[in-house]
Z-matrix of the N, CA and C atoms (Angstrom, degrees):
N
C 1 1.419
C 2 1.529 1 111.22
N 3 1.301 2 119.14 1 -30.82
C 4 1.428 3 122.49 2 178.77
C 5 1.516 4 112.18 3 -73.80
N 6 1.331 5 118.56 4 -24.09
C 7 1.468 6 120.93 5 179.57
C 8 1.510 7 111.23 6 -75.70
N 9 1.303 8 119.13 7 -16.41
C 10 1.466 9 123.10 8 -177.73
C 11 1.530 10 110.91 9 -65.48
N 12 1.292 11 119.72 10 -33.58
C 13 1.469 12 122.69 11 -175.10
C 14 1.546 13 111.68 12 -94.65
N 15 1.277 14 118.84 13 0.03
C 16 1.444 15 121.85 14 -178.80
C 17 1.548 16 113.17 15 -61.40
N 18 1.342 17 118.17 16 -37.03
C 19 1.437 18 121.50 17 -176.73
C 20 1.524 19 113.03 18 -75.28
N 21 1.306 20 118.63 19 -15.07
C 22 1.461 21 121.44 20 -176.43
C 23 1.527 22 113.83 21 -100.41
N 24 1.310 23 116.62 22 10.22
C 25 1.463 24 120.07 23 179.24
C 26 1.515 25 109.16 24 -67.03
N 27 1.337 26 116.97 25 134.87
C 28 1.455 27 122.41 26 178.45
C 29 1.503 28 114.36 27 84.17
N 30 1.311 29 118.80 28 5.01
C 31 1.459 30 120.10 29 179.05
C 32 1.488 31 111.68 30 -71.14
N 33 1.327 32 119.11 31 -25.25
C 34 1.486 33 121.53 32 178.59
C 35 1.557 34 109.99 33 -66.30
N 36 1.293 35 116.72 34 -28.22
C 37 1.441 36 120.46 35 -178.51
C 38 1.523 37 109.05 36 -67.63
N 39 1.315 38 118.57 37 -31.38
C 40 1.460 39 122.91 38 177.19
C 41 1.535 40 112.04 39 -85.43
N 42 1.337 41 115.79 40 -42.82
C 43 1.472 42 120.60 41 -172.92
C 44 1.560 43 111.66 42 -71.60
N 45 1.296 44 119.15 43 -37.82
C 46 1.463 45 121.22 44 -177.41
C 47 1.516 46 112.45 45 -60.69
N 48 1.359 47 120.20 46 -49.46
C 49 1.464 48 118.52 47 178.47
C 50 1.527 49 112.01 48 -65.06
N 51 1.344 50 118.16 49 -34.07
C 52 1.447 51 119.18 50 177.05
C 53 1.547 52 112.84 51 -64.34
N 54 1.302 53 115.61 52 -43.97
C 55 1.466 54 119.50 53 179.02
C 56 1.505 55 111.32 54 -64.71
N 57 1.336 56 116.36 55 -44.00
C 58 1.476 57 120.71 56 -179.29
C 59 1.516 58 109.11 57 -66.21
N 60 1.325 59 117.45 58 -44.72
C 61 1.469 60 120.10 59 -175.04
C 62 1.522 61 114.16 60 -74.18
N 63 1.285 62 117.65 61 -37.49
C 64 1.453 63 121.62 62 -173.93
C 65 1.521 64 114.77 63 -94.69
N 66 1.314 65 116.94 64 -23.26
C 67 1.465 66 118.56 65 -177.55
C 68 1.513 67 114.49 66 -115.53
N 69 1.303 68 115.82 67 -55.76
C 70 1.457 69 121.11 68 -172.05
C 71 1.543 70 111.64 69 -70.74
N 72 1.327 71 117.84 70 -45.92
C 73 1.461 72 121.15 71 -177.41
C 74 1.538 73 112.24 72 -63.76
N 75 1.335 74 122.31 73 -49.16
C 76 1.454 75 119.92 74 178.78
C 77 1.542 76 112.42 75 -61.69
N 78 1.306 77 119.17 76 -41.50
C 79 1.457 78 120.90 77 179.66
C 80 1.503 79 111.53 78 -69.55
N 81 1.311 80 117.57 79 -33.40
C 82 1.456 81 121.03 80 176.90
C 83 1.499 82 111.29 81 -67.12
N 84 1.333 83 117.02 82 -42.57
C 85 1.470 84 119.23 83 176.85
C 86 1.502 85 113.82 84 -65.15
N 87 1.320 86 116.20 85 -36.32
C 88 1.461 87 121.36 86 176.84
C 89 1.531 88 109.81 87 -64.58
N 90 1.312 89 118.53 88 -43.61
C 91 1.431 90 123.78 89 179.53
C 92 1.536 91 109.80 90 -64.48
N 93 1.304 92 116.96 91 -38.58
C 94 1.474 93 119.22 92 178.66
C 95 1.517 94 112.23 93 -70.11
N 96 1.323 95 118.96 94 -22.32
C 97 1.478 96 122.34 95 179.68
C 98 1.519 97 111.80 96 -83.12
N 99 1.325 98 119.17 97 -21.87
C 100 1.462 99 122.00 98 -174.15
C 101 1.548 100 112.98 99 -59.99
N 102 1.348 101 120.85 100 -43.08
C 103 1.460 102 118.28 101 178.79
C 104 1.505 103 114.97 102 -60.58
N 105 1.314 104 116.52 103 -36.44
C 106 1.480 105 121.72 104 177.35
C 107 1.533 106 109.95 105 -64.28
N 108 1.324 107 117.51 106 -43.77
C 109 1.429 108 121.00 107 -179.28
C 110 1.535 109 109.91 108 -64.73
N 111 1.326 110 118.08 109 -44.98
C 112 1.476 111 121.24 110 -179.73
C 113 1.537 112 110.43 111 -62.50
N 114 1.306 113 115.88 112 -42.53
C 115 1.471 114 119.26 113 -179.33
C 116 1.525 115 110.75 114 -62.31
N 117 1.295 116 117.82 115 -44.39
C 118 1.456 117 121.73 116 -179.41
C 119 1.529 118 111.57 117 -68.61
N 120 1.300 119 117.61 118 -36.65
C 121 1.466 120 120.16 119 176.14
C 122 1.528 121 111.24 120 -64.28
N 123 1.347 122 114.43 121 -40.70
C 124 1.490 123 119.27 122 177.23
C 125 1.504 124 110.02 123 -64.28
N 126 1.324 125 118.88 124 -41.12
C 127 1.453 126 122.15 125 178.71
C 128 1.538 127 109.49 126 -60.77
N 129 1.327 128 117.56 127 -42.97
C 130 1.472 129 120.46 128 -178.83
C 131 1.509 130 109.71 129 -67.77
N 132 1.345 131 120.08 130 -39.24
C 133 1.460 132 122.06 131 178.17
C 134 1.541 133 110.86 132 -63.12
N 135 1.350 134 114.48 133 -46.27
C 136 1.477 135 119.50 134 -179.80
C 137 1.518 136 110.66 135 -62.69
N 138 1.344 137 115.47 136 -42.29
C 139 1.473 138 119.06 137 -179.65
C 140 1.551 139 112.04 138 -63.37
N 141 1.323 140 116.12 139 -42.13
C 142 1.474 141 119.52 140 179.34
C 143 1.516 142 109.80 141 -63.07
N 144 1.317 143 117.12 142 -43.87
C 145 1.476 144 121.09 143 -179.76
C 146 1.531 145 110.84 144 -65.16
N 147 1.310 146 117.06 145 -42.51
C 148 1.483 147 119.15 146 -175.59
C 149 1.538 148 110.35 147 -71.40
N 150 1.349 149 117.53 148 -39.70
C 151 1.437 150 120.03 149 178.93
C 152 1.533 151 110.94 150 -65.85
N 153 1.331 152 117.56 151 -41.82
C 154 1.487 153 121.22 152 178.97
C 155 1.553 154 109.38 153 -62.01
N 156 1.364 155 115.59 154 -46.31
C 157 1.467 156 118.14 155 179.80
C 158 1.524 157 111.54 156 -63.96
N 159 1.314 158 115.76 157 -42.71
C 160 1.473 159 119.44 158 -179.94
C 161 1.524 160 110.74 159 -62.66
N 162 1.320 161 115.83 160 -40.78
C 163 1.449 162 120.58 161 178.54
C 164 1.529 163 111.23 162 -62.16
N 165 1.296 164 117.85 163 -46.48
C 166 1.484 165 121.60 164 -177.46
C 167 1.522 166 109.96 165 -70.03
N 168 1.311 167 118.33 166 -44.53
C 169 1.470 168 121.12 167 -176.56
C 170 1.534 169 111.18 168 -68.28
N 171 1.339 170 117.14 169 -43.32
C 172 1.468 171 118.51 170 -178.32
C 173 1.520 172 110.46 171 -68.31
N 174 1.330 173 117.55 172 -35.17
C 175 1.446 174 121.01 173 -179.75
C 176 1.509 175 110.84 174 -71.35
N 177 1.318 176 117.38 175 -40.85
C 178 1.479 177 120.81 176 -176.65
C 179 1.508 178 110.14 177 -72.24
N 180 1.325 179 118.76 178 -35.35
C 181 1.497 180 119.31 179 -174.65
C 182 1.522 181 110.86 180 -85.17
N 183 1.332 182 119.02 181 -38.69
C 184 1.450 183 122.15 182 -173.52
C 185 1.536 184 112.30 183 -95.63
N 186 1.328 185 115.77 184 -21.98
C 187 1.472 186 117.49 185 -170.82
C 188 1.529 187 110.90 186 80.53
N 189 1.296 188 118.64 187 2.09
C 190 1.455 189 122.98 188 -179.76
C 191 1.511 190 110.44 189 -121.25
N 192 1.283 191 117.24 190 136.23
C 193 1.457 192 119.90 191 178.74
C 194 1.518 193 109.42 192 -73.88
N 195 1.321 194 116.11 193 144.14
C 196 1.476 195 121.53 194 177.89
C 197 1.530 196 106.31 195 -64.67
N 198 1.309 197 116.41 196 129.72
C 199 1.454 198 120.71 197 -177.28
C 200 1.515 199 110.55 198 -76.85
N 201 1.350 200 116.58 199 163.07
C 202 1.459 201 121.08 200 179.29
C 203 1.521 202 112.35 201 -56.79
N 204 1.326 203 116.83 202 -33.54
C 205 1.473 204 119.74 203 179.55
C 206 1.522 205 113.48 204 -64.12
N 207 1.320 206 116.12 205 -41.81
C 208 1.448 207 119.21 206 178.16
C 209 1.493 208 113.12 207 -70.56
N 210 1.326 209 117.78 208 -33.45
C 211 1.478 210 122.08 209 176.12
C 212 1.521 211 109.96 210 -68.74
N 213 1.338 212 117.04 211 -39.87
C 214 1.450 213 119.62 212 179.05
C 215 1.534 214 110.69 213 -67.99
N 216 1.339 215 117.15 214 -36.27
C 217 1.466 216 118.53 215 178.82
C 218 1.535 217 109.24 216 -69.25
N 219 1.309 218 118.84 217 -33.04
C 220 1.465 219 122.09 218 175.67
C 221 1.550 220 109.42 219 -64.20
N 222 1.355 221 116.57 220 -43.01
C 223 1.449 222 119.68 221 177.13
C 224 1.525 223 111.59 222 -62.26
N 225 1.310 224 118.17 223 -39.54
C 226 1.463 225 121.71 224 179.32
C 227 1.527 226 111.63 225 -64.94
N 228 1.352 227 117.07 226 -35.44
C 229 1.468 228 121.62 227 178.49
C 230 1.545 229 108.13 228 -66.32
N 231 1.297 230 116.45 229 -42.28
C 232 1.482 231 121.02 230 -179.50
C 233 1.511 232 109.88 231 -65.59
N 234 1.341 233 117.18 232 -41.21
C 235 1.489 234 121.52 233 175.74
C 236 1.496 235 109.68 234 -58.24
N 237 1.311 236 116.62 235 -46.57
C 238 1.471 237 121.52 236 -177.48
C 239 1.552 238 108.81 237 -63.71
N 240 1.314 239 117.66 238 -38.69
C 241 1.444 240 120.68 239 179.29
C 242 1.500 241 113.69 240 -64.95
N 243 1.316 242 115.66 241 -33.77
C 244 1.460 243 121.93 242 178.00
C 245 1.529 244 112.98 243 -91.41
N 246 1.324 245 116.92 244 1.17
C 247 1.472 246 124.92 245 -176.85
C 248 1.529 247 111.45 246 57.29
N 249 1.320 248 116.90 247 42.48
C 250 1.454 249 122.10 248 174.72
C 251 1.528 250 108.31 249 -94.94
N 252 1.312 251 115.08 250 157.64
C 253 1.500 252 119.32 251 176.93
C 254 1.523 253 108.63 252 -67.93
N 255 1.350 254 116.87 253 144.92
C 256 1.466 255 120.02 254 176.42
C 257 1.513 256 110.89 255 -55.56
N 258 1.294 257 115.68 256 133.71
C 259 1.484 258 119.87 257 -178.52
C 260 1.521 259 114.31 258 90.50
N 261 1.326 260 116.44 259 4.61
C 262 1.475 261 118.30 260 -179.73
C 263 1.534 262 110.78 261 -72.25
N 264 1.321 263 116.76 262 -33.38
C 265 1.441 264 122.06 263 179.09
C 266 1.512 265 109.34 264 -98.70
N 267 1.318 266 117.40 265 133.50
C 268 1.460 267 122.60 266 -178.31
C 269 1.515 268 110.75 267 -126.09
N 270 1.366 269 114.84 268 126.20
C 271 1.445 270 119.33 269 179.74
C 272 1.519 271 106.19 270 -86.26
N 273 1.342 272 115.57 271 123.38
C 274 1.475 273 121.02 272 179.80
C 275 1.522 274 109.98 273 -88.20
N 276 1.265 275 118.97 274 111.24
C 277 1.445 276 125.83 275 176.89
C 278 1.509 277 113.65 276 48.31
N 279 1.326 278 119.42 277 92.71
C 280 1.469 279 120.59 278 179.50
C 281 1.524 280 108.61 279 -55.42
N 282 1.302 281 117.74 280 131.41
C 283 1.460 282 120.89 281 -174.18
C 284 1.500 283 112.50 282 -79.03
N 285 1.346 284 113.50 283 158.47
C 286 1.478 285 119.21 284 170.06
C 287 1.505 286 107.10 285 -91.97
N 288 1.331 287 114.90 286 160.25
C 289 1.448 288 118.88 287 -175.37
C 290 1.512 289 111.36 288 -134.55
N 291 1.306 290 115.95 289 140.20
C 292 1.463 291 122.92 290 176.93
C 293 1.523 292 109.33 291 -137.37
N 294 1.318 293 117.08 292 153.91
C 295 1.452 294 122.28 293 -179.29
C 296 1.528 295 111.61 294 -55.06
N 297 1.329 296 115.77 295 130.85
C 298 1.447 297 121.32 296 175.51
C 299 1.514 298 116.78 297 77.79
N 300 1.290 299 117.42 298 -1.15
C 301 1.453 300 120.26 299 -178.85
C 302 1.544 301 111.58 300 -97.56
N 303 1.273 302 115.32 301 158.43
C 304 1.475 303 121.01 302 175.20
C 305 1.480 304 110.13 303 -85.71
N 306 1.293 305 117.99 304 136.37
C 307 1.488 306 123.54 305 -179.91
C 308 1.524 307 105.93 306 -112.03
N 309 1.320 308 116.13 307 125.24
C 310 1.458 309 120.92 308 178.17
C 311 1.517 310 109.61 309 -110.73
N 312 1.300 311 116.18 310 126.01
C 313 1.465 312 122.53 311 -179.42
C 314 1.543 313 107.60 312 -113.38
N 315 1.326 314 115.13 313 134.01
C 316 1.467 315 122.01 314 179.72
C 317 1.522 316 108.46 315 -117.56
N 318 1.350 317 116.09 316 128.77
C 319 1.457 318 122.69 317 176.98
C 320 1.527 319 108.72 318 -123.18
N 321 1.311 320 116.51 319 129.03
C 322 1.474 321 122.53 320 -177.89
C 323 1.508 322 109.77 321 -109.85
N 324 1.352 323 115.33 322 138.58
C 325 1.441 324 121.79 323 178.16
C 326 1.516 325 107.80 324 -131.92
N 327 1.313 326 118.06 325 151.23
C 328 1.453 327 123.34 326 178.91
C 329 1.534 328 108.79 327 -94.61
N 330 1.342 329 115.05 328 129.46
C 331 1.466 330 120.95 329 177.33
C 332 1.526 331 107.49 330 -100.64
N 333 1.312 332 117.57 331 119.37
C 334 1.489 333 119.18 332 -178.36
C 335 1.515 334 110.67 333 -73.08
N 336 1.269 335 114.99 334 149.32
C 337 1.485 336 120.47 335 177.01
C 338 1.497 337 111.12 336 -79.06
N 339 1.303 338 117.61 337 167.91
C 340 1.471 339 121.54 338 177.20
C 341 1.539 340 110.79 339 -59.45
N 342 1.298 341 117.71 340 145.19
C 343 1.452 342 123.02 341 -178.56
C 344 1.524 343 109.58 342 -103.99
N 345 1.316 344 113.80 343 124.27
C 346 1.489 345 118.96 344 174.09
C 347 1.509 346 107.69 345 -97.96
N 348 1.351 347 118.01 346 141.88
C 349 1.448 348 121.42 347 -176.96
C 350 1.521 349 113.75 348 -55.25
N 351 1.287 350 119.92 349 -39.04
C 352 1.460 351 122.42 350 -175.59
C 353 1.529 352 111.38 351 -94.89
N 354 1.321 353 116.95 352 -37.85
C 355 1.462 354 121.60 353 -171.89
C 356 1.521 355 114.70 354 -92.94
N 357 1.326 356 118.15 355 -15.03
C 358 1.463 357 120.26 356 -177.80
C 359 1.517 358 112.10 357 84.06
N 360 1.302 359 117.57 358 -151.58
C 361 1.468 360 122.25 359 -175.89
C 362 1.537 361 109.41 360 -76.92
N 363 1.311 362 115.46 361 144.23
C 364 1.464 363 120.49 362 -179.58
C 365 1.532 364 113.34 363 -102.24
N 366 1.309 365 116.05 364 42.54
C 367 1.452 366 119.92 365 175.68
C 368 1.529 367 112.03 366 104.71
N 369 1.333 368 113.37 367 168.50
C 370 1.472 369 119.60 368 -176.84
C 371 1.544 370 107.26 369 -134.42
N 372 1.274 371 113.29 370 160.54
C 373 1.452 372 120.13 371 -178.65
C 374 1.499 373 108.79 372 -144.67
N 375 1.318 374 117.97 373 136.88
C 376 1.466 375 118.84 374 176.36
C 377 1.514 376 111.87 375 -94.63
N 378 1.305 377 117.30 376 152.66
C 379 1.454 378 122.97 377 -178.38
C 380 1.508 379 107.61 378 -138.07
N 381 1.294 380 116.85 379 134.17
C 382 1.483 381 121.69 380 -176.59
C 383 1.539 382 110.44 381 -114.54
N 384 1.311 383 114.90 382 130.37
C 385 1.464 384 121.97 383 175.04
C 386 1.521 385 107.35 384 -109.60
N 387 1.292 386 115.46 385 145.92
C 388 1.472 387 118.90 386 176.32
C 389 1.519 388 111.15 387 -133.81
N 390 1.323 389 113.48 388 152.30
C 391 1.433 390 118.95 389 -179.94
C 392 1.540 391 108.54 390 -144.21
N 393 1.317 392 116.32 391 138.65
C 394 1.444 393 121.74 392 -176.35
C 395 1.526 394 109.40 393 -114.73
N 396 1.297 395 116.74 394 129.79
C 397 1.481 396 123.08 395 174.32
C 398 1.514 397 108.68 396 -123.99
N 399 1.321 398 117.15 397 144.59
C 400 1.462 399 119.77 398 179.40
C 401 1.504 400 107.64 399 -97.26
N 402 1.317 401 116.42 400 131.03
C 403 1.447 402 122.35 401 175.08
C 404 1.529 403 110.12 402 -74.51
N 405 1.342 404 117.54 403 145.91
C 406 1.432 405 119.94 404 179.25
C 407 1.536 406 112.63 405 -60.90
N 408 1.302 407 116.98 406 149.09
C 409 1.461 408 121.69 407 -178.70
C 410 1.536 409 113.86 408 -69.62
N 411 1.302 410 115.00 409 -36.37
C 412 1.491 411 119.49 410 -173.78
C 413 1.505 412 113.51 411 -116.06
N 414 1.286 413 116.46 412 43.87
C 415 1.458 414 120.70 413 177.88
C 416 1.520 415 107.65 414 -93.03
N 417 1.320 416 114.77 415 158.84
C 418 1.449 417 121.66 416 174.74
C 419 1.505 418 109.40 417 -90.35
N 420 1.315 419 116.12 418 115.83
C 421 1.452 420 120.60 419 -177.48
C 422 1.518 421 110.09 420 -113.85
N 423 1.300 422 115.49 421 139.74
C 424 1.476 423 119.57 422 179.69
C 425 1.501 424 107.25 423 -71.30
N 426 1.303 425 116.97 424 141.31
C 427 1.465 426 120.94 425 177.79
C 428 1.477 427 110.33 426 -96.20
């Protein structure tokens, strides 16, 4: 019975690096990337909500729609708050607004891929968040 295991001596030396390299390392890198993805998705959701609210409130109170410059500056403030690089958040087509209508704002952010020590980043993916706000029925809107 002791002779049966003689041929398998040293197999752990081969199996351990294979298991670590092919199973544990990729899953570990994926798990380490998840917090970054969640943080960026949250930043995009918050940015979409804030831009939509800002657009509705500024239009309803002033009678003037918030210009693209003010919306971009709001996005830059949110990026700074989340410590993202400038330009990480992108506003997809600033919406037009009319009394009583729903305004949908879409903000896109890039999610970085997992980083391998030797190979670098393994790709990127964009993710879009959207938020809808309803404009007041009886606001003064510029024509």
